[in-house]
Structures are given as structure tokens and as C-alpha cells.
N, CA and C of each residue as an Amber inpcrd file, in Angstrom:
protein
   276
   6.3320000 -72.3000000 -45.0160000   5.3030000 -71.7030000 -45.9740000
   4.8850000 -72.4390000 -46.7030000   3.4550000 -72.2910000 -47.2730000
   2.8240000 -73.1430000 -48.4440000   3.0160000 -72.0930000 -49.3460000
   3.1210000 -72.8870000 -50.3780000   3.5420000 -72.5650000 -51.8110000
   3.1070000 -71.2190000 -52.4610000   1.3740000 -71.4270000 -51.9460000
   0.6420000 -70.1350000 -52.0660000   0.0770000 -69.3620000 -51.0750000
   0.5530000 -68.8400000 -49.8170000   1.4100000 -67.8280000 -48.5360000
   1.6950000 -66.3960000 -49.2480000   1.5910000 -65.2830000 -48.9580000
   1.1690000 -64.3210000 -49.1220000   2.4000000 -63.9510000 -47.6200000
   3.1360000 -63.6650000 -47.0000000   4.1840000 -63.0060000 -46.3980000
   4.2700000 -61.6700000 -46.8300000   4.2210000 -60.3990000 -45.7450000
   5.2050000 -59.2520000 -46.5080000   6.0000000 -59.3380000 -44.7580000
   6.8660000 -57.6940000 -44.7240000   8.0950000 -57.4190000 -44.5960000
   8.2480000 -55.9480000 -44.5970000   7.8050000 -55.7170000 -42.7510000
   8.0180000 -53.9640000 -43.3940000   9.8060000 -53.4300000 -42.7510000
  10.3300000 -52.5530000 -43.6330000  11.9360000 -52.4630000 -44.2940000
  11.4930000 -50.3850000 -43.6590000  12.2560000 -50.1660000 -43.3370000
  12.8340000 -48.0760000 -43.1520000  14.2010000 -48.2650000 -44.5640000
  13.4020000 -47.3360000 -45.3270000  14.5570000 -47.2110000 -46.6000000
  14.5390000 -45.1630000 -46.1180000  16.2100000 -45.5560000 -45.7960000
  17.2810000 -43.7500000 -46.1960000  16.4940000 -43.3090000 -47.9620000
  15.9970000 -42.5830000 -48.3550000  16.4660000 -42.2520000 -49.5450000
  16.9540000 -40.7020000 -49.9130000  18.7550000 -40.9980000 -50.2610000
  19.1220000 -39.9300000 -50.6200000  18.9030000 -38.6300000 -51.2930000
  19.1290000 -37.1960000 -51.9430000  19.2020000 -36.4920000 -52.3810000
  20.1830000 -37.2710000 -53.5930000  19.2510000 -36.9710000 -54.7190000
  20.2890000 -37.2940000 -56.3350000  19.7520000 -36.5040000 -56.9720000
  19.8370000 -36.3210000 -58.4770000  19.7250000 -35.2060000 -59.9480000
  19.6740000 -36.5370000 -60.7620000  19.2800000 -36.2560000 -61.3880000
  18.7800000 -37.8500000 -62.9580000  19.4130000 -36.2150000 -64.0090000
  20.3600000 -37.5320000 -64.3190000  21.3400000 -36.1980000 -65.8370000
  20.6200000 -36.0020000 -67.2260000  20.5930000 -35.0220000 -67.3020000
  19.6590000 -34.4160000 -68.4920000  19.5860000 -35.5120000 -69.4820000
  18.3330000 -35.8710000 -69.7560000  18.3220000 -37.2480000 -71.7480000
  18.9970000 -36.6180000 -72.2640000  19.2040000 -37.4490000 -73.0190000
  19.8530000 -37.3100000 -74.1560000  19.9110000 -38.0570000 -75.7840000
  19.6310000 -38.4100000 -76.7390000  19.0780000 -38.6400000 -77.5970000
  19.6160000 -40.0780000 -77.9240000  18.6750000 -41.0440000 -78.4030000
  19.6520000 -42.5560000 -78.4910000  20.2240000 -42.7700000 -80.4100000
  20.2170000 -41.5260000 -80.4510000  21.4060000 -41.5420000 -81.9320000
  22.7050000 -40.6130000 -81.5540000  23.1660000 -39.3660000 -80.9370000
  23.5420000 -39.1300000 -81.0310000  23.9330000 -38.6710000 -79.2910000
  24.6580000 -39.5730000 -78.4180000  24.3430000 -39.2950000 -76.6200000
  24.9650000 -37.8210000 -76.5000000  26.0060000 -36.9360000 -77.6410000
  26.2270000 -35.9520000 -77.2280000  25.3380000 -34.3790000 -76.9990000
  24.0140000 -35.2400000 -78.4010000  22.4930000 -33.9580000 -78.7000000
  21.9990000 -34.2650000 -76.9540000  21.3190000 -33.4740000 -76.1660000
  20.3340000 -32.8550000 -75.8790000  19.0860000 -33.8680000 -76.0990000
  18.4220000 -34.7380000 -75.7130000  16.6450000 -34.8430000 -75.8200000
  15.6600000 -33.2440000 -75.4280000  15.2480000 -32.9000000 -76.1990000
  14.0870000 -31.8930000 -76.0260000  12.3750000 -32.3140000 -75.7630000
  12.0390000 -33.4180000 -74.6130000  10.1250000 -33.5220000 -74.2480000
   9.6330000 -32.3320000 -74.5060000   8.9870000 -32.6170000 -75.7690000
   7.5690000 -31.2900000 -76.2830000   6.2050000 -32.4070000 -75.7400000
   5.4480000 -31.3760000 -75.8740000   4.0790000 -32.0610000 -76.1680000
   3.0670000 -30.9170000 -76.8550000   2.2180000 -31.8550000 -77.6360000
   1.4530000 -30.7220000 -78.2610000   0.2680000 -30.8290000 -77.6020000
   0.4870000 -28.8330000 -77.1640000  -0.2760000 -29.1450000 -76.1010000
  -1.6090000 -27.8150000 -76.0270000  -2.9490000 -27.8590000 -76.3260000
  -4.5300000 -27.3270000 -76.8030000  -5.2540000 -26.8040000 -75.7030000
  -4.9880000 -25.9310000 -75.3810000  -6.3780000 -25.1640000 -74.1840000
  -6.4170000 -24.1250000 -74.4020000  -8.0830000 -23.3810000 -74.6120000
  -8.2580000 -22.3740000 -75.0660000  -7.9610000 -21.6880000 -73.7300000
  -7.8960000 -19.7120000 -74.0280000  -8.3470000 -19.5170000 -72.7160000
  -9.8960000 -18.3060000 -72.6350000 -10.0540000 -18.7920000 -71.5900000
 -11.7500000 -18.4710000 -71.8140000 -11.4520000 -17.1960000 -70.8880000
 -12.2210000 -15.8060000 -71.1940000 -11.7550000 -14.8660000 -69.8280000
 -12.9460000 -15.0330000 -69.0530000 -14.1710000 -14.9480000 -69.7240000
 -15.6610000 -15.0270000 -68.5460000 -15.8950000 -16.8160000 -68.0220000
 -14.9730000 -17.8280000 -68.1170000 -15.0000000 -19.1860000 -67.6360000
 -14.8330000 -18.8910000 -66.6940000 -15.4230000 -20.1610000 -64.9720000
 -14.9960000 -20.2520000 -63.8180000 -14.2660000 -20.8440000 -63.7890000
 -13.4390000 -22.5020000 -64.6910000 -12.7900000 -23.0820000 -64.8280000
 -13.4590000 -24.2540000 -65.0610000 -13.1240000 -25.6500000 -66.0980000
 -13.9710000 -25.9650000 -66.8050000 -12.3480000 -27.5980000 -67.1370000
 -12.7580000 -28.8260000 -67.0050000 -11.8390000 -29.5890000 -66.8290000
 -11.8260000 -30.4260000 -68.3320000 -12.4750000 -29.9310000 -69.1080000
 -12.0210000 -29.7410000 -70.4820000 -10.9420000 -28.5930000 -70.8070000
 -10.2200000 -28.5170000 -72.7860000  -9.4430000 -27.9950000 -72.5510000
 -10.2660000 -26.4050000 -73.5150000 -11.2310000 -26.4660000 -73.5240000
 -12.2720000 -25.1300000 -74.2660000 -11.8190000 -23.5720000 -73.0470000
 -12.4860000 -24.1310000 -72.0340000 -12.8900000 -23.1120000 -71.2670000
 -12.0020000 -22.7530000 -70.2120000 -10.5860000 -22.5840000 -70.5030000
 -10.1050000 -22.4590000 -69.0160000  -9.8390000 -21.5020000 -68.2390000
  -9.2550000 -21.0320000 -67.6270000  -9.0630000 -19.4850000 -67.2980000
  -7.2470000 -19.8150000 -67.4340000  -6.8520000 -18.2600000 -66.9610000
  -5.4210000 -18.0980000 -67.2330000  -5.0010000 -18.5710000 -66.4920000
  -5.2050000 -19.0680000 -64.6200000  -4.8420000 -19.2310000 -63.8580000
  -4.5720000 -20.6590000 -64.4340000  -5.3800000 -21.2060000 -64.2190000
  -5.6180000 -22.5000000 -64.9620000  -4.6460000 -23.1450000 -65.8420000
  -4.8320000 -22.5760000 -66.5220000  -3.5610000 -22.7180000 -67.9870000
  -1.9370000 -22.4490000 -67.8930000  -1.8560000 -20.9030000 -66.6100000
  -0.6280000 -21.8500000 -65.7280000  -0.1520000 -22.2060000 -64.9610000
  -0.8860000 -22.9470000 -64.1670000  -1.3480000 -24.6250000 -63.6720000
  -0.1960000 -25.5120000 -64.4450000  -1.3270000 -25.1080000 -65.3880000
  -1.2040000 -26.5960000 -67.0200000   0.3670000 -26.3880000 -67.1860000
   0.8370000 -25.3700000 -67.3450000   2.4480000 -25.4690000 -67.9400000
   3.0160000 -25.4660000 -66.9920000   3.5690000 -25.0880000 -65.5840000
   3.5100000 -25.3530000 -64.4150000   4.3210000 -27.1780000 -64.5650000
   2.7950000 -27.8120000 -64.1380000   2.8870000 -28.8350000 -64.1160000
   3.1840000 -29.6020000 -65.2690000   3.3920000 -29.2880000 -66.4150000
   3.9140000 -29.9870000 -67.8850000   5.3260000 -29.4290000 -67.9190000
   5.6640000 -28.7820000 -66.9780000   7.3540000 -27.9000000 -66.5480000
   8.3090000 -28.9510000 -65.0610000   7.0730000 -29.0780000 -64.4880000
   7.3160000 -30.5800000 -62.9110000   7.6170000 -31.8160000 -63.3660000
   7.2410000 -32.1010000 -64.7190000   6.8390000 -33.2120000 -65.6540000
   7.9520000 -33.6430000 -65.9770000   8.6020000 -32.4930000 -66.7600000
   9.9380000 -32.5010000 -67.7750000   9.4480000 -32.0180000 -68.7790000
   8.5060000 -31.2520000 -69.1190000   8.0010000 -31.3120000 -70.3370000
   8.7150000 -29.7200000 -70.8360000   9.5140000 -29.5040000 -70.7350000
  10.4270000 -27.9520000 -71.5250000   9.7550000 -27.3480000 -72.1100000
   9.1840000 -27.6080000 -73.5930000   9.3320000 -26.7590000 -74.7500000
   7.7530000 -27.7620000 -75.0310000   6.5620000 -27.4100000 -74.2210000
   5.4850000 -27.5790000 -74.9770000   5.6160000 -26.8140000 -76.2900000
   4.2510000 -27.5160000 -77.1720000   3.6930000 -26.2620000 -77.9590000
   2.3980000 -26.4840000 -77.9580000   2.3250000 -24.7670000 -78.0460000
   1.4550000 -24.5740000 -77.1570000   0.4470000 -23.1660000 -78.4410000
  -0.7340000 -23.5470000 -78.6470000  -1.7750000 -22.9720000 -79.1860000
  -2.5360000 -22.3640000 -78.7010000  -3.4020000 -21.4360000 -79.3550000
  -4.3870000 -20.5420000 -78.4240000  -5.0430000 -20.0550000 -79.3450000
  -6.3500000 -20.7050000 -79.4920000  -7.2520000 -19.6070000 -80.1020000
  -7.9590000 -18.5010000 -79.2880000  -8.1220000 -17.7050000 -80.3470000
  -8.5830000 -16.1010000 -80.1350000  -8.9530000 -15.4120000 -81.1730000
 -10.3520000 -15.7280000 -81.1440000 -11.3770000 -14.8000000 -82.3370000
 -11.6210000 -15.9560000 -82.8550000 -12.0600000 -17.2130000 -82.6920000
 -12.1690000 -17.8850000 -83.8610000 -10.5540000 -18.9640000 -84.9690000
  -9.6360000 -17.9320000 -84.3140000  -8.5120000 -18.1730000 -85.0830000
  -6.8840000 -18.5750000 -84.2700000  -6.2000000 -19.2450000 -84.7180000
  -5.2720000 -19.6530000 -84.0530000  -4.6990000 -19.3970000 -83.9270000
  -3.9770000 -19.1860000 -82.4460000  -2.2900000 -18.5470000 -81.6550000
  -1.6480000 -18.8850000 -81.4760000  -0.7770000 -18.5540000 -81.7120000
   0.9620000 -19.1900000 -80.7940000   1.4750000 -18.7630000 -79.7580000
   1.1650000 -18.9960000 -78.2910000   0.7870000 -18.3360000 -76.9550000
   1.9130000 -18.8830000 -76.5150000   3.2460000 -18.4470000 -75.8580000
   4.2140000 -19.1160000 -75.5160000   3.9430000 -19.1000000 -74.5140000
   5.3090000 -18.8110000 -73.6940000   6.0060000 -18.9000000 -72.4650000
   4.7560000 -19.7190000 -71.6600000   5.9570000 -19.8560000 -70.3530000
   4.7610000 -20.3580000 -68.9360000   5.0370000 -19.2660000 -67.8160000
């Protein structure tokens, strides 16, 4: 085979189920790491759904929070604006 030729090999891999260890902080391995994100989505009861964070349906907002949870974000900082005022909107 020449130096610049490519080749491929088909392989089959059996991946056994496993669980990753919970993350720890880098400064104290005895303390848990708490993954978080600042997350803003504004629920609009009149909305039919929107890609921007400003006109979310309640179902869309719940889907966003569930997606964050599935990707390891266990403590998002979520704020909602209602009647022009910011308020904390907790819970998955």
C-alpha cells in the first residue's frame, strides 16, 4: 500500500452496560461536583412554540428541562419573566 492510500476495516463491538461515577470537584475529591447552567426561557401561554427562548410553551419548557437533566445538568438556574418581572421558576 502506498503511503497516501486509505483503507478501512469493519469491526463489531459489543458494549456492555456501565455507569459512570458521579463527578467530583477538582479541588476536593470528597465533594460532589454540581453541574449547572444559567437557563432562561420565557413561557408564553399564547405561543404555539418558538425556537427562541422568548415564546416557549409549557410543554416545550418542560422538554428543555428534561433534556438538560438527561445531559447531566442537575441544577439549572432557571428564571422566568412574568408581567415584565423576573421570577424564579424551579422544578423539573
